[in-house]
C-alpha positions as CSV (number, residue, x, y, z in Angstrom):
1,M,-4.9,42.0,27.4
2,S,-8.5,42.9,26.5
3,C,-10.3,41.4,23.4
4,R,-10.9,45.0,22.3
5,V,-7.1,45.8,22.3
6,L,-5.9,43.4,19.6
7,S,-8.1,41.6,17.2
8,L,-5.2,39.1,16.4
9,V,-5.8,37.4,19.7
10,L,-9.6,37.3,19.5
11,W,-9.6,33.5,19.3
12,F,-8.0,33.3,22.8
13,C,-11.1,35.0,24.3
14,P,-14.1,33.2,25.6
15,V,-16.5,35.6,23.9
16,A,-14.9,35.0,20.6
17,A,-15.0,31.2,21.1
18,L,-18.7,31.4,21.8
19,A,-19.2,33.5,18.7
20,Q,-17.9,30.6,16.6
21,P,-19.1,27.4,18.3
22,A,-18.9,24.0,16.9
23,D,-21.2,23.1,14.1
24,L,-21.4,19.4,15.2
25,V,-20.5,17.5,18.3
26,L,-20.4,13.8,18.5
27,H,-20.3,12.5,22.1
28,H,-20.6,9.4,24.3
29,G,-18.5,7.4,21.9
30,K,-15.3,5.4,21.7
31,I,-13.4,7.7,19.3
32,V,-10.1,6.1,18.2
33,T,-8.1,9.2,17.3
34,V,-5.1,7.3,15.8
35,D,-2.8,10.1,17.0
36,P,0.8,9.2,17.9
37,Q,-0.3,7.9,21.3
38,F,-3.5,6.2,19.9
39,H,-5.7,8.1,22.4
40,I,-9.3,7.1,22.7
41,V,-11.7,9.8,23.7
42,D,-15.4,10.3,24.3
43,S,-16.2,13.4,22.1
44,I,-15.3,15.3,19.0
45,A,-16.2,18.8,17.9
46,I,-16.3,19.9,14.3
47,R,-16.5,23.4,12.8
48,G,-16.7,23.7,9.0
49,D,-14.7,20.9,7.5
50,R,-12.1,20.7,10.3
51,I,-11.9,19.1,13.7
52,L,-12.2,21.7,16.5
53,A,-11.3,19.5,19.4
54,T,-11.4,16.0,20.7
55,G,-11.5,15.0,24.4
56,S,-13.8,14.3,27.3
57,R,-17.5,15.0,27.1
58,E,-17.1,17.9,29.6
59,E,-14.2,19.5,27.6
60,V,-15.9,19.3,24.2
61,A,-19.3,20.3,25.5
62,R,-17.9,23.8,26.2
63,L,-17.5,24.3,22.5
64,A,-21.2,23.8,21.7
65,G,-23.5,26.8,21.1
66,P,-27.2,27.0,20.8
67,N,-27.2,26.0,17.2
68,T,-24.7,23.2,17.5
69,R,-26.0,19.8,16.4
70,Q,-25.2,17.2,19.0
71,L,-25.2,13.5,18.3
72,D,-25.1,10.8,20.9
73,L,-23.0,7.9,19.7
74,H,-24.4,5.6,22.4
75,G,-20.9,4.1,22.9
76,R,-20.2,3.3,19.3
77,A,-16.7,3.2,17.9
78,V,-15.4,6.0,15.6
79,L,-12.4,5.8,13.3
80,P,-10.7,8.4,11.0
81,G,-12.0,8.1,7.5
82,L,-10.3,5.1,5.8
83,I,-7.9,5.5,3.0
84,D,-7.2,3.0,0.2
85,S,-3.6,3.3,-1.0
86,H,-4.2,1.7,-4.4
87,S,-7.3,1.8,-6.5
88,H,-8.4,2.0,-10.1
89,A,-11.8,3.5,-9.2
90,F,-12.4,5.2,-12.5
91,A,-11.8,2.1,-14.6
92,A,-13.7,-0.1,-12.1
93,S,-16.7,2.1,-12.3
94,L,-17.0,1.4,-16.0
95,Y,-16.2,-2.3,-16.0
96,E,-19.8,-3.4,-16.2
97,F,-21.1,-0.5,-18.1
98,D,-22.1,-2.6,-21.1
99,H,-23.4,-5.7,-19.2
100,P,-23.0,-7.4,-15.8
101,V,-20.1,-9.8,-15.4
102,P,-20.9,-12.8,-13.2
103,E,-18.6,-14.2,-10.5
104,M,-16.4,-17.0,-11.9
105,E,-14.8,-19.7,-9.7
106,T,-13.9,-22.3,-12.4
107,V,-12.8,-22.6,-16.0
108,A,-16.3,-24.0,-16.7
109,D,-17.7,-20.7,-15.4
110,V,-15.4,-18.8,-17.8
111,L,-16.4,-20.9,-20.8
112,H,-20.1,-20.6,-19.9
113,Y,-19.7,-16.8,-19.9
114,I,-17.9,-16.8,-23.2
115,Q,-20.6,-19.1,-24.7
116,A,-23.3,-16.7,-23.5
117,R,-21.6,-13.7,-25.0
118,A,-21.1,-15.5,-28.3
119,A,-24.8,-16.3,-28.4
120,V,-25.6,-12.6,-28.5
121,A,-22.6,-11.4,-30.5
122,K,-22.4,-11.2,-34.3
123,P,-19.9,-13.6,-36.0
124,G,-16.5,-12.0,-36.0
125,D,-17.2,-9.7,-33.0
126,W,-14.6,-9.9,-30.3
127,I,-15.4,-11.4,-26.9
128,V,-13.2,-9.8,-24.2
129,L,-13.0,-10.9,-20.6
130,T,-10.3,-9.3,-18.4
131,Q,-9.0,-9.6,-14.9
132,V,-10.2,-13.1,-14.0
133,F,-7.1,-14.4,-12.4
134,I,-6.2,-18.1,-12.9
135,T,-4.9,-18.5,-9.4
136,R,-8.4,-17.6,-8.2
137,L,-10.1,-20.3,-10.3
138,R,-10.5,-23.6,-8.5
139,D,-8.9,-25.3,-11.6
140,Q,-6.0,-22.9,-11.3
141,R,-5.1,-22.8,-15.0
142,F,-5.7,-20.8,-18.2
143,P,-8.6,-22.0,-20.4
144,T,-6.9,-23.6,-23.4
145,R,-6.9,-22.4,-26.9
146,A,-9.1,-25.4,-27.8
147,E,-11.6,-24.7,-25.1
148,L,-12.0,-21.1,-26.2
149,D,-12.4,-22.3,-29.8
150,D,-15.2,-24.6,-28.7
151,A,-16.9,-21.9,-26.6
152,A,-16.9,-19.3,-29.4
153,P,-16.0,-20.9,-32.8
154,A,-17.1,-17.8,-34.8
155,N,-15.6,-15.1,-32.5
156,P,-12.1,-14.1,-31.6
157,V,-11.7,-14.4,-27.8
158,Y,-9.4,-12.6,-25.5
159,F,-9.2,-13.9,-21.9
160,G,-7.0,-11.4,-20.1
161,T,-5.7,-11.9,-16.6
162,G,-3.5,-9.0,-15.5
163,P,-0.6,-8.5,-18.1
164,D,-1.1,-12.0,-19.5
165,A,-3.8,-13.6,-21.6
166,S,-5.1,-16.7,-23.2
167,V,-6.7,-16.3,-26.7
168,N,-8.4,-18.6,-29.2
169,S,-7.3,-19.6,-32.7
170,L,-9.4,-16.9,-34.4
171,A,-7.8,-14.2,-32.2
172,L,-4.4,-15.5,-33.1
173,K,-5.2,-15.5,-36.8
174,Q,-6.7,-12.0,-36.9
175,S,-3.6,-10.8,-35.0
176,G,-1.2,-12.5,-37.3
177,I,0.4,-14.6,-34.6
178,D,1.5,-17.9,-36.0
179,K,4.4,-20.3,-35.9
180,N,6.7,-17.8,-37.6
181,F,5.6,-14.7,-35.7
182,R,8.3,-13.0,-33.6
183,I,8.1,-10.0,-31.3
184,T,10.2,-7.3,-33.0
185,D,9.2,-4.0,-31.4
186,G,11.8,-4.3,-28.6
187,K,9.1,-4.3,-25.9
188,P,8.7,-7.1,-23.3
189,G,6.6,-10.0,-24.2
190,R,6.6,-13.8,-24.6
191,I,4.5,-16.1,-26.7
192,E,4.2,-19.6,-25.2
193,R,4.6,-22.3,-27.8
194,D,4.0,-26.1,-28.0
195,A,6.6,-28.7,-28.9
196,N,6.1,-28.0,-32.6
197,G,6.6,-24.2,-32.1
198,E,2.9,-23.4,-32.6
199,P,1.5,-20.7,-30.3
200,T,-0.5,-22.3,-27.4
201,G,-2.7,-19.2,-27.1
202,I,-1.0,-18.0,-23.9
203,L,0.6,-14.5,-24.3
204,R,2.7,-13.0,-21.6
205,S,2.7,-9.1,-21.5
206,G,1.4,-9.3,-25.1
207,S,-1.9,-7.6,-25.2
208,R,-0.5,-5.0,-27.6
209,L,0.0,-7.8,-30.1
210,V,-3.7,-8.7,-30.2
211,N,-5.9,-6.6,-32.5
212,I,-8.9,-6.3,-30.2
213,Q,-11.9,-4.5,-31.5
214,S,-14.5,-4.6,-28.8
215,G,-18.1,-4.3,-29.8
216,E,-19.3,-3.1,-26.4
217,K,-21.0,0.2,-26.1
218,N,-18.9,3.2,-25.1
219,P,-19.9,5.5,-22.2
220,T,-20.5,9.2,-22.8
221,D,-18.8,11.9,-20.6
222,E,-22.0,12.1,-18.6
223,D,-22.0,8.3,-18.2
224,R,-18.5,8.4,-16.9
225,R,-19.3,11.1,-14.3
226,Q,-22.4,9.3,-13.1
227,R,-20.6,5.9,-12.8
228,L,-17.8,7.5,-10.9
229,K,-20.2,9.0,-8.4
230,L,-21.8,5.6,-7.9
231,M,-18.4,4.1,-7.3
232,M,-17.4,6.7,-4.7
233,A,-20.7,6.3,-2.9
234,D,-20.0,2.6,-2.5
235,Y,-16.5,3.4,-1.2
236,N,-18.2,5.7,1.4
237,S,-20.4,2.8,2.4
238,V,-17.4,0.8,3.6
239,G,-15.8,3.8,5.3
240,I,-13.4,5.0,2.6
241,T,-13.1,8.8,2.3
242,S,-9.8,9.0,0.4
243,L,-8.0,6.9,-2.2
244,S,-5.0,6.8,-4.4
245,E,-5.8,6.4,-8.1
246,R,-2.9,4.4,-9.3
247,D,-2.0,4.7,-13.0
248,L,-4.7,7.2,-14.1
249,G,-4.8,8.4,-17.7
250,D,-6.0,11.7,-19.2
251,D,-9.6,10.7,-19.6
252,G,-9.9,9.6,-16.0
253,L,-8.2,12.7,-14.7
254,E,-10.5,15.0,-16.7
255,T,-13.6,13.1,-15.4
256,Y,-12.4,13.6,-11.8
257,R,-11.8,17.3,-12.5
258,Q,-15.3,17.7,-13.8
259,V,-16.8,15.9,-10.8
260,R,-14.7,17.9,-8.4
261,D,-15.6,21.3,-10.0
262,A,-19.3,20.3,-9.7
263,G,-18.7,19.8,-6.0
264,E,-19.7,16.1,-6.3
265,L,-16.6,14.2,-5.1
266,S,-17.3,12.2,-2.0
267,C,-13.8,10.9,-1.8
268,R,-10.5,12.7,-1.7
269,I,-8.4,11.6,-4.7
270,Y,-4.6,11.4,-4.9
271,V,-3.5,10.8,-8.5
272,T,-0.5,8.9,-9.8
273,Y,-0.3,9.6,-13.5
274,S,0.1,6.8,-16.0
275,V,3.6,6.8,-17.6
276,D,4.4,4.1,-20.2
277,A,7.9,3.0,-19.4
278,Q,8.2,1.5,-22.9
279,M,8.2,4.9,-24.6
280,P,11.5,6.6,-25.5
281,L,13.0,8.5,-22.5
282,D,12.3,11.9,-24.0
283,Q,8.6,11.1,-24.3
284,I,8.6,9.8,-20.8
285,Q,10.1,13.0,-19.5
286,A,7.6,15.0,-21.6
287,R,4.7,13.2,-20.0
288,M,6.2,13.7,-16.5
289,L,6.6,17.4,-17.2
290,K,2.9,17.5,-18.3
291,A,1.9,16.2,-14.9
292,A,4.3,18.5,-13.1
293,G,3.0,21.5,-15.0
294,S,-0.7,20.7,-14.6
295,P,-2.9,23.0,-12.5
296,L,-4.0,19.8,-10.7
297,H,-0.4,19.4,-9.4
298,R,-1.1,22.3,-7.0
299,Y,-2.3,20.9,-3.7
300,N,-6.0,20.5,-3.3
301,N,-7.4,18.2,-0.6
302,M,-10.1,16.9,-2.9
303,L,-8.0,16.2,-6.1
304,W,-4.2,16.2,-6.3
305,L,-2.0,15.1,-9.2
306,R,1.2,14.3,-7.3
307,G,2.9,11.1,-8.7
308,T,3.6,8.9,-11.7
309,K,3.1,5.2,-12.1
310,S,4.9,2.7,-14.4
311,Y,5.4,-1.1,-14.5
312,M,8.6,-2.8,-13.4
313,D,7.5,-6.4,-13.8
314,G,4.6,-8.7,-14.6
315,G,2.0,-10.3,-12.3
316,M,2.2,-12.6,-9.3
317,L,-1.2,-13.9,-10.2
318,T,-0.3,-14.8,-13.8
319,G,3.3,-16.1,-13.4
320,S,5.2,-13.1,-14.8
321,A,6.5,-11.3,-11.6
322,Y,10.2,-10.8,-11.8
323,M,11.9,-13.1,-9.2
324,L,15.4,-13.5,-7.9
325,Q,15.1,-17.3,-8.1
326,P,13.3,-19.2,-10.9
327,W,9.6,-19.6,-10.7
328,G,9.8,-23.4,-11.2
329,I,8.0,-25.7,-13.5
330,S,4.2,-25.1,-13.1
331,K,1.0,-26.3,-14.7
332,V,-0.9,-23.6,-13.0
333,Y,1.1,-20.8,-14.6
334,S,2.0,-22.8,-17.8
335,I,5.7,-22.5,-17.1
336,D,7.9,-25.2,-18.6
337,D,11.3,-23.4,-18.5
338,P,13.2,-24.3,-15.3
339,N,15.2,-21.0,-15.6
340,Y,12.3,-18.7,-16.1
341,R,12.3,-15.8,-13.6
342,G,9.4,-13.7,-14.9
343,M,9.4,-10.5,-16.8
344,R,11.4,-7.3,-16.2
345,Y,10.0,-4.3,-18.1
346,I,12.5,-1.5,-17.4
347,E,16.3,-1.8,-17.7
348,A,18.5,-0.4,-14.9
349,G,19.8,2.7,-16.7
350,K,16.4,3.8,-17.9
351,L,14.8,3.1,-14.5
352,Y,17.3,5.4,-12.8
353,Q,16.7,8.2,-15.3
354,M,12.9,7.9,-14.8
355,Q,13.2,7.9,-11.0
356,R,15.6,10.8,-10.9
357,F,13.6,12.9,-13.3
358,A,10.3,12.4,-11.5
359,L,11.8,13.1,-8.0
360,E,13.6,16.2,-9.4
361,H,10.3,17.6,-10.7
362,D,8.2,17.2,-7.5
363,L,6.6,14.0,-8.6
364,Q,6.4,10.9,-6.4
365,F,7.7,8.0,-8.5
366,T,6.2,4.5,-8.1
367,A,6.1,1.4,-10.2
368,H,4.3,-1.9,-10.1
369,S,6.9,-4.2,-8.6
370,V,5.7,-7.6,-7.5
371,G,8.6,-10.0,-7.4
372,D,11.6,-9.7,-5.1
373,A,14.0,-9.0,-8.1
374,A,11.7,-6.1,-9.2
375,V,11.7,-4.7,-5.7
376,Q,15.5,-5.0,-5.5
377,A,15.7,-3.2,-8.9
378,M,13.6,-0.3,-7.6
379,I,15.7,0.0,-4.4
380,D,18.9,-0.1,-6.5
381,G,17.6,2.7,-8.7
382,Y,16.5,4.9,-5.8
383,S,19.9,4.2,-4.1
384,E,21.7,5.5,-7.2
385,V,19.6,8.7,-7.2
386,N,20.3,9.1,-3.5
387,N,24.0,9.4,-4.3
388,E,23.2,12.7,-6.0
389,F,20.5,14.0,-3.6
390,S,18.5,12.7,-0.7
391,V,15.4,10.9,-1.9
392,R,13.8,10.8,1.5
393,P,11.8,14.1,1.3
394,A,10.3,12.9,-2.0
395,R,8.9,9.7,-0.3
396,P,9.8,7.4,-3.2
397,S,7.3,4.6,-3.5
398,I,7.2,0.9,-4.4
399,T,3.8,-0.5,-5.4
400,H,2.9,-4.0,-4.4
401,A,6.3,-5.1,-3.1
402,N,4.9,-8.6,-2.3
403,F,8.2,-10.4,-2.1
404,M,11.2,-8.9,-0.3
405,S,14.0,-9.8,2.2
406,A,15.3,-8.5,5.6
407,A,18.1,-6.7,3.7
408,M,15.7,-5.0,1.4
409,I,13.6,-3.9,4.3
410,A,16.6,-2.3,6.0
411,K,17.5,-0.5,2.8
412,I,13.9,0.7,2.3
413,K,13.9,2.1,5.8
414,D,17.3,3.8,5.2
415,L,16.2,5.5,2.0
416,G,12.8,6.5,3.3
417,I,10.9,4.5,0.6
418,V,7.2,4.0,1.3
419,L,5.3,0.9,0.3
420,D,1.8,0.3,-1.0
421,L,0.7,-3.3,-0.3
422,Q,-2.6,-5.3,-0.9
423,P,-3.5,-7.6,2.0
424,D,-6.3,-9.2,-0.1
425,W,-3.7,-11.0,-2.2
426,L,-2.5,-12.9,0.8
427,W,-6.1,-14.2,1.4
428,L,-7.0,-14.8,-2.2
429,D,-3.7,-16.2,-3.5
430,G,-1.7,-17.3,-0.5
431,A,-2.5,-21.0,-0.8
432,T,-1.6,-21.1,-4.5
433,L,1.7,-19.2,-3.9
434,R,2.7,-21.5,-1.0
435,K,2.1,-24.5,-3.2
436,Q,4.2,-23.0,-6.0
437,F,7.1,-21.6,-4.0
438,G,7.1,-23.5,-0.7
439,D,6.7,-22.3,2.8
440,A,10.3,-21.1,3.3
441,R,10.3,-18.9,0.2
442,M,7.0,-17.4,1.4
443,A,8.6,-16.2,4.7
444,W,9.0,-12.7,3.3
445,F,5.7,-12.5,1.5
446,Q,3.9,-9.3,2.7
447,P,5.9,-9.2,6.0
448,Y,3.8,-6.7,7.8
449,K,5.2,-7.2,11.3
450,S,8.8,-6.9,10.1
451,L,7.9,-3.7,8.2
452,F,6.2,-2.1,11.2
453,D,9.1,-3.3,13.5
454,A,11.6,-1.7,11.1
455,G,9.7,1.6,11.0
456,V,8.9,1.4,7.3
457,V,5.8,3.3,6.4
458,V,3.5,0.8,4.7
459,G,-0.1,1.4,3.6
460,G,-2.9,-0.9,2.8
461,G,-4.9,-0.9,-0.4
462,S,-7.0,-3.1,-2.6
463,D,-5.8,-2.7,-6.3
464,H,-9.5,-2.5,-7.0
465,M,-9.9,-2.7,-10.8
466,Q,-13.4,-4.1,-11.6
467,K,-17.0,-3.8,-10.5
468,I,-18.9,-1.8,-8.0
469,G,-19.4,-3.8,-4.7
470,S,-16.7,-4.1,-2.0
471,L,-16.9,-7.9,-1.8
472,R,-18.1,-8.8,-5.3
473,S,-15.2,-6.9,-7.0
474,I,-12.5,-9.1,-8.3
475,N,-10.0,-7.4,-6.0
476,P,-12.2,-6.7,-2.9
477,Y,-12.0,-3.2,-1.6
478,N,-13.6,-3.7,1.8
479,P,-10.9,-2.3,4.2
480,F,-12.2,-4.4,7.2
481,L,-11.6,-7.5,5.2
482,G,-8.1,-6.2,4.5
483,M,-7.5,-5.5,8.2
484,W,-8.7,-9.0,9.2
485,I,-6.3,-10.5,6.7
486,T,-3.3,-8.7,8.4
487,L,-4.5,-9.9,11.8
488,T,-5.0,-13.6,10.8
489,R,-2.8,-14.2,7.7
490,Q,-5.3,-16.9,6.8
491,P,-5.5,-17.7,3.1
492,R,-8.8,-19.0,1.8
493,W,-9.2,-22.7,0.8
494,T,-6.8,-23.7,3.6
495,D,-6.8,-24.1,7.3
496,Q,-3.1,-23.1,7.7
497,P,-2.1,-19.5,8.3
498,L,0.7,-18.1,6.2
499,H,3.6,-17.3,8.4
500,P,1.6,-16.2,11.5
501,E,4.7,-14.6,13.0
502,Q,4.1,-11.7,10.5
503,R,0.6,-10.9,12.0
504,I,0.2,-7.4,13.3
505,T,-2.0,-5.8,16.0
506,R,-5.4,-4.2,15.6
507,E,-3.8,-0.8,16.3
508,Q,-1.3,-1.4,13.5
509,A,-4.0,-2.7,11.1
510,I,-6.0,0.5,11.7
511,R,-2.9,2.7,11.1
512,L,-2.3,0.7,7.8
513,Y,-5.6,2.2,6.4
514,T,-5.4,5.6,8.1
515,I,-2.4,7.6,9.1
516,N,0.1,5.5,7.2
517,N,-1.8,6.0,3.9
518,A,-2.0,9.7,4.6
519,Y,1.8,9.7,5.0
520,L,2.2,7.9,1.7
521,T,0.5,10.9,0.0
522,F,2.3,13.7,2.0
523,E,-1.0,14.4,3.9
524,E,-0.4,13.2,7.4
525,K,-0.9,16.7,8.7
526,E,-4.2,17.0,6.9
527,K,-5.9,13.7,7.6
528,G,-5.4,10.1,8.7
529,S,-6.1,10.8,12.4
530,L,-8.7,12.7,14.4
531,E,-6.8,15.6,15.8
532,K,-7.4,19.3,16.2
533,G,-7.1,21.2,12.9
534,K,-7.3,18.2,10.6
535,L,-10.0,17.4,8.1
536,A,-13.1,16.1,9.7
537,D,-13.2,12.8,7.9
538,L,-14.6,10.1,10.2
539,I,-16.7,6.9,10.3
540,V,-19.0,5.5,12.9
541,L,-19.0,1.7,13.2
542,D,-21.6,-0.9,14.2
543,R,-19.2,-2.6,16.7
544,D,-15.9,-2.0,18.5
545,I,-13.1,-2.9,16.2
546,L,-10.6,-3.1,19.1
547,T,-12.5,-5.6,21.3
548,C,-14.9,-7.5,19.1
549,P,-14.1,-11.2,18.4
550,L,-11.3,-11.5,15.8
551,E,-13.5,-13.2,13.2
552,E,-16.0,-10.3,13.4
553,V,-13.5,-7.7,12.2
554,R,-14.1,-8.7,8.6
555,N,-17.8,-8.2,9.1
556,I,-17.8,-4.7,10.6
557,Q,-20.4,-2.4,9.0
558,V,-20.2,1.4,8.7
559,N,-23.2,3.2,10.1
560,E,-22.2,6.7,9.0
561,T,-19.4,8.3,7.0
562,Y,-18.5,12.0,7.2
563,L,-16.3,13.8,4.7
564,G,-15.2,17.3,5.9
565,G,-17.9,17.2,8.6
566,K,-20.6,16.4,6.1
567,L,-22.6,13.2,6.2
568,V,-21.9,11.4,2.9
569,Y,-23.3,7.9,3.9
570,E,-25.8,6.7,6.4
571,R,-26.6,3.0,6.7
572,R,-30.3,2.3,6.4
């Protein structure tokens, strides 16, 4: 058939192919495609924002025209653009908007910071410090009420660490929390008390009870846009081209929309919309319908509102994760009740209703579920929904899922549940958790190998919440550090790996941050691997991730980052 006969087959003809040559060809590299066979090729051709072909130098060279840019990789390794399965980028970008927050390794560092803030604050102004986790302080304890009183005697102080907090006497007084105070709103929460019934200053899931009135300056809409662009540029510098915004509110969603409409997004954003599970069910459903009816719910590869996020339990780092077995008495976590199992936030019937309603309305449901009892509750809820219709196509999600069991993994696989885990927590907190729970109980903590062996789709993320800077952030978002952790399972401050039998291979670690994360967001046909027709998101590395010494994996640098074939970062 001649090209003149039928225009519909023009693309089969050599003349037509030459009329639309590649815009860019990268050759003489080690291009790790992360396709199902994990092929490694020499060259890749890009036209527009898509991959035209991958293969040998000779094959790909045929797609070049006189105006095609050709870049010699000089043997360097190339990966698909990396994806972070769990970020709070919008909030993180604003964390230091008012003033820089130094790194803190001890309670003394915390108190010094509070003293410094008190020195520049007016009497009565609130001093607020959030997301400094006690398990990551060398002292491994909350600052006491008395210590906070001494550090800022004229200022109410709120030291928040995840869902829990330690506050000083003035903060308790201004919030009306005394010996006689009781939680009466029906929402989860716990006020720790001493032997006399007086509040110790430690509040579990009780931030709503504290009348915080921060004196920090507020960003304008333009400030929010500029800070968000800085945040994404830093993501690009460590190879991240896509991320899932977990628990995003209306202000953040609007800022992303504005930046996208201006053509200034340098990361692709998958949004899980914030839904407060403590609201009445009709209000929860109304909020879910708002997400399902939003124009942003229609697929767009730069900004897509596709899921909802709630909270099933408290924090592993603060002693409030919901566990099947009691936590145990602990000075680190200020636990003195031998039967305490953590905090559950959503009762079974309501959880089922939320899961069912979200999945019925084309919304991927997920919830912060750290402890094994929380993970089991999520599985039970999805199982109940599955009795009415198959949940597998909806890819129901569990966020964090740090503690689980072999039986849970089998059920997760059976239902098609996807998991969003954070390797950095193993490195940062593994030693403390092993001390608290014992080695045997930690056998199913972040069991990556068992999950891969079972065929569960698990993605890697950071839970980045504060600061710009991939290693200075309180939850580091450098994905190469995350990969190294899954390869070594080596907690910091110890020379003993944590259940090394759960280590995974380099290929699996790469999949954790590429094609698996694309699957988590229904986009495995669009990105996550370097294959013909997919988005041309890719990164060029300074060393070969597949063969470099193991310890070097965490130190890999990104030389170039491409988003849709356009260079968005170049290392200087």
